[in-house]
C-alpha positions as CSV (number, residue, x, y, z in Angstrom):
1,X,-83.0,175.8,-119.4
2,X,-79.4,175.8,-120.4
3,X,-78.4,179.1,-122.2
4,X,-75.3,179.1,-124.4
5,X,-75.9,175.3,-124.5
6,X,-73.2,174.6,-127.1
7,X,-73.7,171.0,-128.2
8,X,-76.7,170.5,-125.8
9,X,-75.0,167.8,-123.9
10,X,-76.1,169.0,-120.5
11,X,-79.8,169.2,-121.5
12,X,-79.6,165.8,-123.2
13,X,-78.1,164.3,-120.1
14,X,-80.7,165.9,-117.8
15,X,-83.6,164.9,-120.0
16,X,-82.4,161.4,-120.2
17,X,-81.7,161.0,-116.5
18,X,-84.8,162.9,-115.3
19,X,-87.8,162.0,-117.4
20,X,-90.2,164.3,-115.5
21,X,-87.9,167.3,-116.1
22,X,-88.6,169.4,-119.2
23,X,-85.2,170.5,-120.4
24,X,-84.5,173.3,-123.0
25,X,-81.2,174.1,-124.6
26,X,-80.7,177.5,-126.1
27,X,-77.7,178.6,-128.2
28,X,-77.2,181.2,-130.8
29,X,-75.4,178.7,-133.1
30,X,-77.0,175.7,-134.6
31,X,-73.6,174.2,-135.5
32,X,-73.0,172.4,-132.3
33,X,-76.6,172.4,-130.9
34,X,-77.7,170.1,-133.7
35,X,-75.6,167.3,-132.1
36,X,-77.7,167.3,-128.9
37,X,-80.9,167.6,-130.8
38,X,-80.1,164.5,-132.9
39,X,-79.1,162.5,-129.9
40,X,-82.4,163.4,-128.2
41,X,-84.3,162.4,-131.3
42,X,-82.5,159.1,-131.6
43,X,-83.2,158.5,-127.9
44,X,-86.9,159.4,-128.4
45,X,-86.7,162.0,-125.6
46,X,-90.0,163.9,-125.4
47,X,-88.8,166.2,-122.6
48,X,-85.9,168.0,-124.4
49,X,-86.1,170.9,-126.8
50,X,-83.3,172.6,-128.6
51,X,-83.8,176.3,-129.6
52,X,-81.4,178.2,-131.9
53,X,-81.6,181.8,-130.6
54,X,-79.4,184.4,-128.9
55,X,-80.3,185.5,-125.3
56,X,-80.8,189.0,-126.6
57,X,-83.6,187.8,-128.9
58,X,-85.2,185.2,-126.6
59,X,-89.0,184.7,-127.3
60,X,-91.4,186.4,-124.9
61,X,-93.3,183.1,-124.6
62,X,-90.4,181.8,-122.4
63,X,-90.7,184.6,-119.8
64,X,-91.1,183.3,-116.3
65,X,-91.2,179.6,-117.1
66,X,-87.9,178.3,-115.7
67,X,-87.3,176.9,-112.2
68,X,-83.6,176.8,-113.1
69,X,-81.4,178.4,-115.8
70,X,-77.8,177.3,-116.3
71,X,-75.0,179.0,-118.2
72,X,-71.9,176.9,-118.6
73,X,-68.7,178.5,-119.9
74,X,-70.3,181.3,-121.9
75,X,-68.4,183.0,-124.7
76,X,-68.8,186.2,-126.8
77,X,-71.7,188.5,-126.0
78,X,-73.1,186.1,-123.4
79,X,-69.8,186.1,-121.4
80,X,-69.4,189.9,-121.8
81,X,-73.0,190.5,-120.7
82,X,-72.7,188.3,-117.6
83,X,-69.2,189.6,-116.7
84,X,-70.5,193.2,-117.0
85,X,-74.0,192.6,-115.7
86,X,-75.3,194.2,-118.9
87,X,-79.0,194.7,-119.3
88,X,-79.1,193.2,-122.9
89,X,-78.1,189.8,-121.4
90,X,-79.0,189.9,-117.7
91,X,-82.6,191.2,-118.2
92,X,-83.5,188.3,-120.6
93,X,-81.7,185.8,-118.3
94,X,-83.6,187.0,-115.3
95,X,-86.8,187.1,-117.3
96,X,-86.7,183.4,-118.0
97,X,-86.9,182.6,-114.3
98,X,-90.0,182.0,-112.2
99,X,-90.1,183.9,-108.9
100,X,-87.5,182.4,-106.7
101,X,-85.9,180.6,-109.7
102,X,-82.2,180.0,-109.7
103,X,-79.5,181.0,-112.2
104,X,-76.3,179.0,-112.0
105,X,-73.3,180.0,-114.0
106,X,-69.8,178.6,-114.6
107,X,-67.4,181.3,-115.9
108,X,-63.9,181.0,-117.1
109,X,-62.1,183.7,-119.1
110,X,-58.6,185.2,-119.0
111,X,-56.5,187.9,-120.6
112,X,-55.2,185.3,-123.0
113,X,-58.7,185.0,-124.4
114,X,-59.0,188.7,-124.9
115,X,-61.2,189.1,-121.8
116,X,-60.4,190.4,-118.4
117,X,-59.7,187.5,-115.9
118,X,-62.8,186.4,-114.2
119,X,-62.5,186.1,-110.4
120,X,-65.1,185.5,-107.8
121,X,-64.4,188.8,-106.0
122,X,-65.1,190.6,-109.3
123,X,-68.5,188.9,-109.7
124,X,-69.3,189.6,-106.0
125,X,-68.6,193.3,-106.8
126,X,-71.4,193.2,-109.4
127,X,-74.2,192.3,-106.8
128,X,-75.9,195.6,-107.1
129,X,-75.9,195.6,-110.9
130,X,-77.4,192.1,-110.9
131,X,-80.0,193.3,-108.3
132,X,-81.0,195.9,-110.8
133,X,-82.3,193.0,-113.0
134,X,-84.1,191.4,-110.1
135,X,-81.3,188.9,-109.4
136,X,-79.9,188.4,-105.9
137,X,-76.3,187.1,-105.7
138,X,-76.3,184.1,-103.5
139,X,-72.7,183.1,-104.0
140,X,-69.6,183.6,-106.2
141,X,-66.7,181.3,-105.6
142,X,-64.2,179.0,-107.2
143,X,-66.0,176.1,-108.9
144,X,-65.2,172.6,-107.8
145,X,-64.0,170.0,-110.2
146,X,-67.2,168.0,-109.6
147,X,-69.3,171.0,-110.7
148,X,-67.3,171.4,-113.8
149,X,-67.6,167.8,-114.7
150,X,-71.4,167.9,-114.0
151,X,-71.8,170.7,-116.6
152,X,-71.0,168.1,-119.2
153,X,-69.3,171.0,-121.2
154,X,-67.2,170.0,-124.1
155,X,-66.0,173.7,-124.1
156,X,-64.7,173.3,-120.6
157,X,-62.6,170.4,-121.8
158,X,-61.2,172.4,-124.6
159,X,-60.4,175.3,-122.3
160,X,-58.6,172.9,-119.9
161,X,-60.8,173.8,-117.0
162,X,-60.1,173.6,-114.1
163,X,-56.5,172.4,-114.6
164,X,-55.2,175.2,-116.9
165,X,-57.5,178.0,-115.8
166,X,-59.7,179.1,-112.9
167,X,-63.5,178.6,-113.1
168,X,-65.9,180.7,-111.1
169,X,-69.3,179.3,-109.9
170,X,-72.0,181.9,-109.6
171,X,-75.5,181.4,-108.1
172,X,-78.2,184.0,-108.3
173,X,-81.9,183.9,-107.4
174,X,-84.8,185.8,-108.8
175,X,-86.6,187.9,-106.3
176,X,-85.6,189.6,-103.1
């Protein structure tokens, strides 16, 4: 699952390259997500689904179904929720994962955007708050250029990541 999927490019790419993987893109806005959905339809992909929904309103039917959840360059309430380890965002994100499932996040925000700068040490300091939602912090570090490119995020390109701004890679796991 890719939450805050934007144009759905990551899910489209994964579904296209990995036909045995079921990929789900979730975004609160249909404006961009529709691009990925149309690409998947034109490519006759049967292993990709695009859902317009906010993480705060995620359907209960998706609870515990994901081996992996990704969040690439979140914005708005999704960014604030991850950055603050807020229950309204972190509980549903954790709830999507199977036991021992992985949550991988690429974060980039700065004071220029109206958010506090995101640094790996700040995320590491939230380990106890993530643990309250059943998520164990595995690592928080500067993202590599390869990880940023692999996200296939058009938003990362617009932000100028990683050249004009730092990006933090966060990996959490569900369970103890």
